[in-house]
N, CA, C and O atoms as a GROMACS GRO file, in nm:
protein
  400
    1UNK      N    1   5.347  10.040   9.902
    1UNK     CA    2   5.266   9.921   9.883
    1UNK      C    3   5.126   9.939   9.897
    1UNK      O    4   5.048   9.892   9.815
    2UNK      N    5   5.087  10.007  10.004
    2UNK     CA    6   4.943  10.048  10.028
    2UNK      C    7   4.886  10.122   9.922
    2UNK      O    8   4.770  10.097   9.890
    3UNK      N    9   4.948  10.206   9.864
    3UNK     CA   10   4.898  10.292   9.753
    3UNK      C   11   4.876  10.201   9.637
    3UNK      O   12   4.773  10.220   9.571
    4UNK      N   13   4.950  10.111   9.604
    4UNK     CA   14   4.924  10.015   9.484
    4UNK      C   15   4.803   9.929   9.521
    4UNK      O   16   4.720   9.905   9.433
    5UNK      N   17   4.788   9.882   9.644
    5UNK     CA   18   4.673   9.803   9.672
    5UNK      C   19   4.546   9.893   9.664
    5UNK      O   20   4.445   9.848   9.609
    6UNK      N   21   4.548  10.021   9.718
    6UNK     CA   22   4.439  10.102   9.718
    6UNK      C   23   4.398  10.138   9.563
    6UNK      O   24   4.280  10.137   9.527
    7UNK      N   25   4.511  10.171   9.472
    7UNK     CA   26   4.476  10.205   9.332
    7UNK      C   27   4.419  10.072   9.260
    7UNK      O   28   4.335  10.084   9.170
    8UNK      N   29   4.462   9.956   9.297
    8UNK     CA   30   4.406   9.835   9.224
    8UNK      C   31   4.262   9.814   9.273
    8UNK      O   32   4.173   9.776   9.197
    9UNK      N   33   4.242   9.840   9.412
    9UNK     CA   34   4.111   9.821   9.461
    9UNK      C   35   4.015   9.930   9.399
    9UNK      O   36   3.903   9.897   9.361
   10UNK      N   37   4.054  10.043   9.391
   10UNK     CA   38   3.963  10.144   9.326
   10UNK      C   39   3.936  10.121   9.166
   10UNK      O   40   3.833  10.160   9.112
   11UNK      N   41   4.038  10.056   9.100
   11UNK     CA   42   4.023  10.019   8.969
   11UNK      C   43   3.924   9.905   8.954
   11UNK      O   44   3.844   9.895   8.861
   12UNK      N   45   3.938   9.818   9.056
   12UNK     CA   46   3.844   9.693   9.053
   12UNK      C   47   3.701   9.749   9.072
   12UNK      O   48   3.610   9.715   8.997
   13UNK      N   49   3.684   9.832   9.172
   13UNK     CA   50   3.535   9.874   9.192
   13UNK      C   51   3.492   9.957   9.090
   13UNK      O   52   3.371   9.950   9.065
   14UNK      N   53   3.568  10.044   9.014
   14UNK     CA   54   3.505  10.089   8.895
   14UNK      C   55   3.476  10.006   8.780
   14UNK      O   56   3.379  10.031   8.708
   15UNK      N   57   3.556   9.902   8.758
   15UNK     CA   58   3.524   9.802   8.663
   15UNK      C   59   3.402   9.722   8.697
   15UNK      O   60   3.326   9.682   8.609
   16UNK      N   61   3.381   9.697   8.833
   16UNK     CA   62   3.263   9.622   8.886
   16UNK      C   63   3.138   9.715   8.859
   16UNK      O   64   3.030   9.667   8.826
   17UNK      N   65   3.158   9.844   8.875
   17UNK     CA   66   3.033   9.944   8.878
   17UNK      C   67   2.998   9.945   8.728
   17UNK      O   68   2.879   9.953   8.698
   18UNK      N   69   3.091   9.939   8.631
   18UNK     CA   70   3.062   9.949   8.486
   18UNK      C   71   2.985   9.822   8.458
   18UNK      O   72   2.884   9.831   8.388
   19UNK      N   73   3.023   9.705   8.504
   19UNK     CA   74   2.938   9.580   8.472
   19UNK      C   75   2.811   9.588   8.545
   19UNK      O   76   2.713   9.535   8.494
   20UNK      N   77   2.800   9.649   8.658
   20UNK     CA   78   2.665   9.668   8.707
   20UNK      C   79   2.579   9.739   8.628
   20UNK      O   80   2.464   9.700   8.614
   21UNK      N   81   2.624   9.846   8.570
   21UNK     CA   82   2.541   9.938   8.479
   21UNK      C   83   2.485   9.838   8.371
   21UNK      O   84   2.363   9.832   8.360
   22UNK      N   85   2.557   9.764   8.297
   22UNK     CA   86   2.513   9.674   8.200
   22UNK      C   87   2.426   9.577   8.247
   22UNK      O   88   2.328   9.543   8.181
   23UNK      N   89   2.455   9.524   8.365
   23UNK     CA   90   2.355   9.428   8.440
   23UNK      C   91   2.223   9.486   8.447
   23UNK      O   92   2.126   9.431   8.394
   24UNK      N   93   2.216   9.601   8.515
   24UNK     CA   94   2.102   9.664   8.553
   24UNK      C   95   2.010   9.711   8.434
   24UNK      O   96   1.887   9.718   8.439
   25UNK      N   97   2.091   9.743   8.322
   25UNK     CA   98   2.018   9.787   8.187
   25UNK      C   99   1.951   9.648   8.140
   25UNK      O  100   1.836   9.649   8.096
   26UNK      N  101   2.018   9.541   8.148
   26UNK     CA  102   1.954   9.409   8.110
   26UNK      C  103   1.840   9.392   8.196
   26UNK      O  104   1.730   9.369   8.149
   27UNK      N  105   1.859   9.402   8.312
   27UNK     CA  106   1.733   9.389   8.407
   27UNK      C  107   1.620   9.479   8.381
   27UNK      O  108   1.505   9.435   8.388
   28UNK      N  109   1.644   9.606   8.352
   28UNK     CA  110   1.540   9.691   8.307
   28UNK      C  111   1.475   9.658   8.177
   28UNK      O  112   1.355   9.681   8.162
   29UNK      N  113   1.544   9.610   8.087
   29UNK     CA  114   1.508   9.573   7.948
   29UNK      C  115   1.418   9.442   7.961
   29UNK      O  116   1.319   9.424   7.890
   30UNK      N  117   1.458   9.363   8.048
   30UNK     CA  118   1.383   9.238   8.082
   30UNK      C  119   1.249   9.274   8.132
   30UNK      O  120   1.144   9.235   8.081
   31UNK      N  121   1.259   9.359   8.243
   31UNK     CA  122   1.127   9.414   8.301
   31UNK      C  123   1.034   9.472   8.204
   31UNK      O  124   0.915   9.443   8.205
   32UNK      N  125   1.090   9.556   8.114
   32UNK     CA  126   1.000   9.622   7.999
   32UNK      C  127   0.926   9.515   7.933
   32UNK      O  128   0.803   9.515   7.929
   33UNK      N  129   1.011   9.409   7.871
   33UNK     CA  130   0.968   9.306   7.806
   33UNK      C  131   0.840   9.224   7.862
   33UNK      O  132   0.738   9.190   7.802
   34UNK      N  133   0.876   9.205   8.000
   34UNK     CA  134   0.782   9.123   8.076
   34UNK      C  135   0.647   9.210   8.116
   34UNK      O  136   0.542   9.157   8.154
   35UNK      N  137   0.665   9.340   8.104
   35UNK     CA  138   0.560   9.433   8.151
   35UNK      C  139   0.571   9.433   8.302
   35UNK      O  140   0.466   9.461   8.360
   36UNK      N  141   0.670   9.409   8.372
   36UNK     CA  142   0.670   9.398   8.513
   36UNK      C  143   0.706   9.549   8.572
   36UNK      O  144   0.820   9.597   8.563
   37UNK      N  145   0.609   9.608   8.625
   37UNK     CA  146   0.620   9.742   8.681
   37UNK      C  147   0.737   9.738   8.787
   37UNK      O  148   0.825   9.824   8.789
   38UNK      N  149   0.732   9.639   8.867
   38UNK     CA  150   0.837   9.635   8.980
   38UNK      C  151   0.975   9.622   8.921
   38UNK      O  152   1.067   9.691   8.963
   39UNK      N  153   0.991   9.539   8.830
   39UNK     CA  154   1.138   9.524   8.763
   39UNK      C  155   1.177   9.654   8.690
   39UNK      O  156   1.294   9.692   8.696
   40UNK      N  157   1.084   9.725   8.622
   40UNK     CA  158   1.108   9.842   8.561
   40UNK      C  159   1.163   9.953   8.658
   40UNK      O  160   1.260  10.025   8.636
   41UNK      N  161   1.086   9.954   8.767
   41UNK     CA  162   1.128  10.051   8.864
   41UNK      C  163   1.252  10.023   8.939
   41UNK      O  164   1.329  10.111   8.977
   42UNK      N  165   1.270   9.885   8.962
   42UNK     CA  166   1.398   9.849   9.026
   42UNK      C  167   1.510   9.878   8.932
   42UNK      O  168   1.609   9.936   8.976
   43UNK      N  169   1.504   9.842   8.808
   43UNK     CA  170   1.595   9.856   8.701
   43UNK      C  171   1.638  10.000   8.683
   43UNK      O  172   1.757  10.030   8.686
   44UNK      N  173   1.544  10.090   8.663
   44UNK     CA  174   1.565  10.245   8.658
   44UNK      C  175   1.645  10.294   8.796
   44UNK      O  176   1.746  10.363   8.791
   45UNK      N  177   1.593  10.255   8.901
   45UNK     CA  178   1.643  10.293   9.036
   45UNK      C  179   1.796  10.257   9.040
   45UNK      O  180   1.883  10.334   9.080
   46UNK      N  181   1.816  10.138   8.998
   46UNK     CA  182   1.951  10.081   9.013
   46UNK      C  183   2.050  10.144   8.916
   46UNK      O  184   2.170  10.153   8.942
   47UNK      N  185   1.993  10.188   8.801
   47UNK     CA  186   2.075  10.256   8.705
   47UNK      C  187   2.122  10.390   8.747
   47UNK      O  188   2.238  10.430   8.731
   48UNK      N  189   2.018  10.462   8.807
   48UNK     CA  190   2.041  10.590   8.856
   48UNK      C  191   2.137  10.587   8.963
   48UNK      O  192   2.234  10.662   8.961
   49UNK      N  193   2.114  10.493   9.069
   49UNK     CA  194   2.200  10.487   9.188
   49UNK      C  195   2.346  10.446   9.136
   49UNK      O  196   2.445  10.501   9.184
   50UNK      N  197   2.353  10.354   9.043
   50UNK     CA  198   2.492  10.307   9.016
   50UNK      C  199   2.565  10.430   8.933
   50UNK      O  200   2.687  10.447   8.942
   51UNK      N  201   2.487  10.510   8.858
   51UNK     CA  202   2.552  10.616   8.786
   51UNK      C  203   2.599  10.725   8.878
   51UNK      O  204   2.699  10.791   8.850
   52UNK      N  205   2.529  10.746   8.989
   52UNK     CA  206   2.578  10.846   9.084
   52UNK      C  207   2.711  10.785   9.162
   52UNK      O  208   2.805  10.858   9.194
   53UNK      N  209   2.708  10.657   9.186
   53UNK     CA  210   2.806  10.605   9.258
   53UNK      C  211   2.938  10.596   9.172
   53UNK      O  212   3.048  10.627   9.218
   54UNK      N  213   2.917  10.552   9.048
   54UNK     CA  214   3.024  10.546   8.960
   54UNK      C  215   3.093  10.684   8.939
   54UNK      O  216   3.215  10.694   8.938
   55UNK      N  217   3.009  10.793   8.921
   55UNK     CA  218   3.050  10.922   8.907
   55UNK      C  219   3.125  10.968   9.038
   55UNK      O  220   3.214  11.052   9.027
   56UNK      N  221   3.095  10.922   9.151
   56UNK     CA  222   3.167  10.957   9.275
   56UNK      C  223   3.300  10.886   9.264
   56UNK      O  224   3.402  10.954   9.280
   57UNK      N  225   3.308  10.762   9.240
   57UNK     CA  226   3.435  10.690   9.232
   57UNK      C  227   3.521  10.747   9.132
   57UNK      O  228   3.642  10.731   9.146
   58UNK      N  229   3.474  10.813   9.030
   58UNK     CA  230   3.552  10.884   8.919
   58UNK      C  231   3.588  11.026   8.954
   58UNK      O  232   3.648  11.098   8.875
   59UNK      N  233   3.548  11.066   9.079
   59UNK     CA  234   3.567  11.197   9.117
   59UNK      C  235   3.477  11.306   9.087
   59UNK      O  236   3.515  11.423   9.094
   60UNK      N  237   3.349  11.271   9.052
   60UNK     CA  238   3.244  11.371   9.016
   60UNK      C  239   3.149  11.368   9.130
   60UNK      O  240   3.096  11.264   9.169
   61UNK      N  241   3.128  11.486   9.183
   61UNK     CA  242   3.041  11.497   9.287
   61UNK      C  243   2.889  11.477   9.247
   61UNK      O  244   2.848  11.504   9.134
   62UNK      N  245   2.811  11.428   9.344
   62UNK     CA  246   2.662  11.429   9.302
   62UNK      C  247   2.612  11.550   9.267
   62UNK      O  248   2.530  11.557   9.176
   63UNK      N  249   2.650  11.647   9.327
   63UNK     CA  250   2.585  11.789   9.293
   63UNK      C  251   2.637  11.829   9.149
   63UNK      O  252   2.563  11.896   9.077
   64UNK      N  253   2.739  11.798   9.112
   64UNK     CA  254   2.803  11.834   8.967
   64UNK      C  255   2.720  11.742   8.873
   64UNK      O  256   2.679  11.791   8.768
   65UNK      N  257   2.692  11.616   8.901
   65UNK     CA  258   2.611  11.547   8.818
   65UNK      C  259   2.471  11.587   8.808
   65UNK      O  260   2.410  11.580   8.702
   66UNK      N  261   2.417  11.630   8.918
   66UNK     CA  262   2.278  11.688   8.912
   66UNK      C  263   2.276  11.814   8.826
   66UNK      O  264   2.184  11.836   8.747
   67UNK      N  265   2.385  11.898   8.844
   67UNK     CA  266   2.392  12.030   8.752
   67UNK      C  267   2.411  12.002   8.619
   67UNK      O  268   2.358  12.075   8.535
   68UNK      N  269   2.495  11.887   8.579
   68UNK     CA  270   2.520  11.845   8.452
   68UNK      C  271   2.380  11.797   8.372
   68UNK      O  272   2.346  11.829   8.258
   69UNK      N  273   2.312  11.715   8.459
   69UNK     CA  274   2.170  11.685   8.389
   69UNK      C  275   2.079  11.797   8.385
   69UNK      O  276   2.004  11.809   8.288
   70UNK      N  277   2.078  11.883   8.482
   70UNK     CA  278   1.988  12.010   8.475
   70UNK      C  279   2.048  12.083   8.337
   70UNK      O  280   1.968  12.108   8.247
   71UNK      N  281   2.166  12.113   8.325
   71UNK     CA  282   2.213  12.189   8.202
   71UNK      C  283   2.184  12.121   8.070
   71UNK      O  284   2.159  12.183   7.967
   72UNK      N  285   2.189  11.992   8.078
   72UNK     CA  286   2.161  11.903   7.946
   72UNK      C  287   2.010  11.927   7.915
   72UNK      O  288   1.970  11.951   7.802
   73UNK      N  289   1.931  11.918   8.020
   73UNK     CA  290   1.775  11.928   8.000
   73UNK      C  291   1.760  12.066   7.953
   73UNK      O  292   1.691  12.082   7.853
   74UNK      N  293   1.811  12.164   8.007
   74UNK     CA  294   1.791  12.314   7.962
   74UNK      C  295   1.830  12.318   7.815
   74UNK      O  296   1.751  12.359   7.730
   75UNK      N  297   1.952  12.274   7.785
   75UNK     CA  298   1.989  12.272   7.628
   75UNK      C  299   1.891  12.196   7.546
   75UNK      O  300   1.857  12.240   7.436
   76UNK      N  301   1.847  12.089   7.591
   76UNK     CA  302   1.741  12.011   7.501
   76UNK      C  303   1.614  12.080   7.490
   76UNK      O  304   1.552  12.076   7.384
   77UNK      N  305   1.570  12.143   7.590
   77UNK     CA  306   1.454  12.218   7.589
   77UNK      C  307   1.465  12.334   7.491
   77UNK      O  308   1.374  12.363   7.413
   78UNK      N  309   1.585  12.402   7.500
   78UNK     CA  310   1.602  12.530   7.425
   78UNK      C  311   1.620  12.494   7.275
   78UNK      O  312   1.592  12.571   7.184
   79UNK      N  313   1.668  12.375   7.260
   79UNK     CA  314   1.695  12.320   7.103
   79UNK      C  315   1.565  12.265   7.059
   79UNK      O  316   1.561  12.229   6.942
   80UNK      N  317   1.460  12.252   7.129
   80UNK     CA  318   1.320  12.205   7.086
   80UNK      C  319   1.331  12.046   7.073
   80UNK      O  320   1.282  11.990   6.974
   81UNK      N  321   1.391  11.978   7.168
   81UNK     CA  322   1.398  11.838   7.163
   81UNK      C  323   1.260  11.772   7.145
   81UNK      O  324   1.162  11.823   7.199
   82UNK      N  325   1.249  11.670   7.078
   82UNK     CA  326   1.113  11.600   7.038
   82UNK      C  327   1.052  11.567   7.169
   82UNK      O  328   0.934  11.599   7.187
   83UNK      N  329   1.116  11.508   7.260
   83UNK     CA  330   1.050  11.453   7.382
   83UNK      C  331   0.993  11.581   7.454
   83UNK      O  332   0.897  11.561   7.528
   84UNK      N  333   1.038  11.707   7.442
   84UNK     CA  334   0.981  11.826   7.506
   84UNK      C  335   0.854  11.864   7.419
   84UNK      O  336   0.745  11.883   7.473
   85UNK      N  337   0.873  11.872   7.293
   85UNK     CA  338   0.758  11.922   7.208
   85UNK      C  339   0.648  11.819   7.208
   85UNK      O  340   0.534  11.861   7.188
   86UNK      N  341   0.665  11.696   7.225
   86UNK     CA  342   0.548  11.610   7.219
   86UNK      C  343   0.489  11.576   7.354
   86UNK      O  344   0.369  11.557   7.367
   87UNK      N  345   0.574  11.570   7.454
   87UNK     CA  346   0.530  11.523   7.589
   87UNK      C  347   0.565  11.615   7.705
   87UNK      O  348   0.518  11.596   7.817
   88UNK      N  349   0.642  11.706   7.678
   88UNK     CA  350   0.689  11.800   7.792
   88UNK      C  351   0.776  11.730   7.887
   88UNK      O  352   0.784  11.774   8.001
   89UNK      N  353   0.848  11.619   7.852
   89UNK     CA  354   0.932  11.550   7.946
   89UNK      C  355   1.061  11.626   7.994
   89UNK      O  356   1.104  11.605   8.107
   90UNK      N  357   1.115  11.702   7.919
   90UNK     CA  358   1.235  11.768   7.941
   90UNK      C  359   1.191  11.882   8.056
   90UNK      O  360   1.257  11.886   8.159
   91UNK      N  361   1.094  11.964   8.040
   91UNK     CA  362   1.052  12.051   8.142
   91UNK      C  363   1.011  11.971   8.271
   91UNK      O  364   1.035  12.017   8.383
   92UNK      N  365   0.952  11.857   8.254
   92UNK     CA  366   0.911  11.784   8.382
   92UNK      C  367   1.030  11.742   8.464
   92UNK      O  368   1.029  11.750   8.586
   93UNK      N  369   1.138  11.697   8.392
   93UNK     CA  370   1.258  11.664   8.453
   93UNK      C  371   1.338  11.782   8.528
   93UNK      O  372   1.393  11.774   8.637
   94UNK      N  373   1.332  11.892   8.444
   94UNK     CA  374   1.399  12.006   8.500
   94UNK      C  375   1.329  12.059   8.641
   94UNK      O  376   1.389  12.100   8.740
   95UNK      N  377   1.189  12.048   8.624
   95UNK     CA  378   1.110  12.095   8.738
   95UNK      C  379   1.138  12.004   8.868
   95UNK      O  380   1.156  12.050   8.981
   96UNK      N  381   1.138  11.867   8.832
   96UNK     CA  382   1.170  11.764   8.942
   96UNK      C  383   1.302  11.796   9.008
   96UNK      O  384   1.310  11.792   9.131
   97UNK      N  385   1.411  11.830   8.929
   97UNK     CA  386   1.535  11.849   8.981
   97UNK      C  387   1.544  11.979   9.066
   97UNK      O  388   1.609  11.986   9.171
   98UNK      N  389   1.471  12.083   9.009
   98UNK     CA  390   1.465  12.196   9.087
   98UNK      C  391   1.405  12.190   9.219
   98UNK      O  392   1.449  12.258   9.311
   99UNK      N  393   1.306  12.110   9.233
   99UNK     CA  394   1.243  12.099   9.353
   99UNK      C  395   1.293  12.009   9.460
   99UNK      O  396   1.242  12.006   9.573
  100UNK      N  397   1.395  11.934   9.422
  100UNK     CA  398   1.478  11.834   9.517
  100UNK      C  399   1.551  11.912   9.612
  100UNK      O  400   1.623  11.858   9.696
   0.00000   0.00000   0.00000
């Protein structure tokens, strides 16, 4: 019985986190629309935090997520992603993750 309750609780938390992602994306977009620096930072921070927590609830370690982001940035840089060519954003993110 306890396993069933725990499984239901875990499923409910995952569903809640998914709705949090959508809610925070709306918060971010509203902040961009309003030009509110505070709302933009808050929305981005909430999206990042929620992504890490959702990953953890799904059995993905935070370290694995960091490594996946680093690998993705490396691939984008090697493939000549436009954000890298125009602004150097990919290298900047790789550098930031490496220094953490």
